[in-house]
N, C-alpha and C positions, 0 to 999 in steps of 0.2 A: 504494500500500500504506500504509494508515493504522494503523500498529502502533507502540506506544510501547516501543521496545527497552529503554530504561532501566528502565521500570516492571517489565518482564518479568525483567530481570537482578536487580532487587531481590527479586522474588518467587521466582524459580527458580534463581538463581545463574548463573554462566557456566562454560564455554561452553554454548550451547544451539542447537537448531534450532527455528525457528518457521515454521509453514505457514499461509498465508491460504486458508481453506477456501472463501471466496467466489470467489477466483480459480480454484480448482479447479473449482467449479461452472460458472463462466463458460466455461472452456476446454472442458469436456466438452460443455456445451450447444451451443457454437458448432460443434463438429465433428459432433455428432449431428444438428443442424438442417441441416447442409450435405448430409446424406443423406436429407433429407425426401422422402417419397413413394416411397422405395425400401427394400426389406427390408435391414436392416443391424443389426449388433451391434458396439458399441464395447467391445472386450475390453481393458481396461486392462492394460498391461504391468507386472505386479507388481514386477519387479526394479528398476524406477525408484525406487520408494519403497514398501516393503512394510509400513509401519505399519498395524496392524489398523484403526485409526480412519480412516485415509485410504482403505483398501479399502472399509470399511463405508460411508463417505460416498458413494463412487462407486457402490456396490451400490444404495444408496437412490435414486440418480439413474437406475438402470436398466442400469448397466455390467456387463459380464462381466469375465473375467480371463484374461489370457495368462500362463501360468506356465512356468517353466523348471526346476523341481524339484518333487518330490512335496511338499516342505515348503511351497512357494508354493501348490500346489493346496490343501493343508490350511489354509493361512492364508486363502485366498479363501473356502473353505467356512465356516471359523470366523467370518469377517466378514459372512457372509450372502449371498455370491454363489451363486446356484443352480447345481447341478452341470451343468445343461444349457446353461450359459453359460461353462463353463470349458474352456480349451484347454491341453493339455500339450505344450509345445515343448521343444527342447533337443537338442543334438547327441549326448549320451551318457547315455541312460537305463539304469539298472540293471534287472535282472530284477525286483527287489523293487519298484522304482518303477512298472514296467509293470503288475505284478500289482495293486498298490494302485490305480492309475489305472483299471484295468478294473473292479475291485470297487466303486469309487466312481461308476462309470457317468457319467463326464464326457462333454462333447459330442464332443471330437475328441482323438486323439493325433496330433500332427504328427510324421511320420517323416522322418528326414534321411539315411537310407542303406538300401541293399538288405539289408545285414546286420541292421540294426535291424528292418526289416520282417519278416525271418525270425524274429527273436526274439519279436516281438509275435505273429506267427502261432502259433508253438510254444506260447507261454504262454496264448494265447486257447484253443487246443485243450485244454490241460491243465485250464483253468478252465471249459471248456464254455461259453464266451462268444463273442460276435461283437464284434470291435473296430472301432469307427468310425475310419476312417483318413483323414488328410490328408497329402499328400506335399509336402515343401518343395522347390520347384524353384529351382535356382541358375541365373539367366539369363545369367551372365557379363556383367553391366552394371556399369560403374564408377560408384559413387554420388557421387563427388566430395566425400568427407568424410575425416575423420581415419582413417588406415589401421587403427588399433586397433578402430574401430567400423564398418568396412566389412565387409559380409557377403555381397555379391552377385557376387563374382568367383570363378572357378574356383580361384584361389590361396587362397581362404578355406576354412575347414573346413565350412562350412554347406551343406546341401542337396545335390541331385543334378542332373545335366544332363538335358536334355529327353529324350534317348533312354532313359536309365536310368529316368526317371520313367514313361515309357510302359510299359516292361516291368514296373515295379512295380505300375502300375494294372491291367495285365492279370493279374498274379499275384493281386491283390486280388479281381478279378472272378471268378476261377476258384477262389477259396478259400471254404470254408464258415465260416471263422473270421475273415474280414476283410471289411469293408464299405467300398468306396471312396466317401467322403462329401464330401471337400473337397480343395482345393488351396491351397498356401501359397507366398508369395514375400515376402521381406523383404531388402532390399539394403543396409541400413545405418541408422545413427542420426545425428541432427543434420543431416538433409538440408535443404538450402536451394535446391536446383535441381529443377524439376519434370520436366524432360526425361528424366533417368535413370529416374524412377518410371514415366513413361508408356511408355518403351521396354520396361521390365521387364514391366509389366502386359500389354502387347500380346503379348509372347512367351507369357505364361501363358494369355491368352485364346485365342490360336491353338491351344495345346495342348488347352484345354477343348473346342474345336470338333472337333479331331481325335479326342478320346476319345469325344465324343458320336456321331461317325460309326461307332464300333465298339461302340455300345450301352453305353458307360460314362457314366452321367448323374450328375453331381455336384450337390450341394445348396449348397455353400458355397465362396466364393472369398475367401481371406484375403489381403488386400493388404499385410499387415504394418503396421509403424508407421514411426517414424523422423522424423516431421515436426520440424523444428528450432525453436529458440526464440532470442530475442535475448539474447546474453551481452554483446556490445559494440556492434556496428553492423551485424549481419547483416541482409540483406534476405530476408524470409521468403516461403515459398510461401503464396499465398492459399488458404484452406481451400475456398472455393467452386470455384476453378479446379482444385484438387486433386481434389475429388470429381467434378466434371464430366469431367475427363480420364479418370477411372476408368470412369464411366458411358458415356462415348463409346466407349471401347475395348470395353466389354462389351455393346455394342448387340446385342440379340437373344438374350442369354443370361439366363435366369431363375434367378439364383442369389442367395442372401443374401450380402451383402458383409460381411466381418469386417475391422475395422480395429483395430490394436493400438497405440494411442498410449501412451507413458509419459511421457517428458520433456516432450512438448507439453502434457500436462495438469498436471503437478506441478512442472516445473522452475522456473518463475518464481514459484511460490507460496512458495518456501522461502528463508529467510535464515539463515545461520550467524552467530551473534553471539559474539564473544570479547572478552576485555578485555586491556588492556596490563599486562604485568608491569613492564617497564622498557625503556629504550633503552640501547644500547651502541654504541660506535664502535671498529672495528678498523682502524687506519691511517686511510684516508680513507673507509672504508665504514661507513655508518650502518645499524643493525639495530633494528627494532621487534620485541620479543619478547612474544608473547601467550600466553594460557593454552590456546588451541586448538592443534591440531597436525595433522600429516599422517594420524595414525590416525583423526582425526575427519572430515577432508575431504581425500581423497587425490588428487582430480582434478588439481590443479596439479602435483603431483609425478609422477603417472602419465602424464598426457597433455600436460603443460605447458599445461593449460587456463587460459583467462582467466576471471576472475570480477571483476565490478565491486566495488570496495572503498571504503567510506566510513568515515572516522574521525568519531565523533560528539562533536566538540568545536568550539569557535569559533575555533581558532587559524588564522591566515592565513599562517603561516610554513611554506611547503612546501619540501621538499628530497628528493633522491633517497635511496631506502632499499630494503632487503629486509624483507619482512614474514614473520617466521619463528616457529616454535613451539619447545617445549622438548624434543622428541624427539631422541634422540641419533643423528641422521642429517643430513648436509648436504642431503639431499633433502626435509627438513622445512621447506617454505616454502609460502606462499600467493601470493606475488608477489615478483618480483625486479626491481630497477631501476625502481621505481615512485615517483612524486612524491606524497608524503603529508605532512600537516602535522606539526609537532612535537607529540609526545604526552606525557602524564603518566601516572603510575601509576593504574590503574583506569579510564582512558578506555576507552569501548566502541568496537569496530570491527565494522561490519556487512559481511558477505561475501554478495553477492546471487546469485540464480539457483542456489541450492543445494538446491532441493527434489527434484531427481532425481540419483541416483547420489552422494549425499552420505552420509547416515546408512547406507544399505544397503551401502556399501562400507567402512564404518568397522570398526576392529579394536581389540583390546586390547593392541596393541604397547606395550612398556615398562610393562606392567601398569597401563595407563590405562583407567579405566572409561569406557564409552560415555556420551555426554552425554544430557541430557533433551531430549525432543521436546514441543513445545507447538503446539496448534491455536488459531487465532483465527478466529471466525466471527461476523459481525454485531457486531463490536466486543468480543466476550466471549472471554477466553482460558481454556484448560483444558489440563491436563497430559495427554498421551496416551502418554508413556513415561517412567518414572522414570529418573533418573540412576543408573547402576550404582555399587554400592559395592565396596569391596575384598572383602567377604564374598561378593558375587555372583561375583566373578572366580575365587575359589578353591573355590567350592561343589562343583565336579565333581572336585576333586583331593584335598581335605583328608582324606577318609576313607582314602586310599591311602598316606598318609605312613607310612613304616616307621622 
């Protein structure tokens, strides 16, 4: 990554997120090429990074969009993703969201429960429409990842078991308002082992064959996303082996494969850059206090997630410290018990692998405006989201003061 963080800090102030769009292009292309000669759609998981310019960049490359709210569906459309490449997932869709998705005529609604299917059927009848349905199957496979981002076990809230899925597909076949079009399976995020993916897809492929035997022919198999990235020293799944394992299991099935990468495409494109306010020592404990905080990047506090951290100075004097922000919470940290060099006021610190689930999970806690987002492509930087001002934060409240 050839980005001058100091130059960007002078131009846009800190904290900020910066994304390497060339990296995004390379990651998308690598995955798309691995499905060469097979019908496939790479539907970018918008929740990973929902900036309109990021989505637009991927749409220009040919990507679709996997969305988990109607807001994300409308973001994808706004950014130029065609409606026929948009999938609406999510475990709890409101009636209003279902209506809007049907009226927007997107590719698929991923249904996650029999109760939800009933709501979609009822609403489709009311609108005199036919809903293209994909059912999310929960294969009860342990993805071997963080429990907060595991989605493929029965103890998780996502999807339905095989027997329930069969009944739901039969309901679709017998309904004038439902069209059984696809099948979906996603077992978790930040996956670094191939075997759980293969096991899950085999279960789903067997179900597809069983459905075919009762004259339910699907057009799409959505294998989910979840491919991991390197944060520290992870050994990753090879994309060619990943796609080949899917194709091997699907032998004899003529379906378009949908893949929903998010983190894999944008995670290592992004860096969160913050500056040192000052250092302090409490007893024997050293703290580096920076202008970024947990409201900007919550993953360390929420998941105890690791991000590689680099202090951008030449000091060789390292010692143990906690890297913390100004938010009034003990959970406001980026790293604990980490060896970092001595810092001075205004030194910059780069926090890597922040392109996924960084800005999208940011908040305005402590009345802190969300930070600027910057794109760099072919060595040229541009602002893709302005830093929020105080006036932005109170805009929806001010008129109601009594």
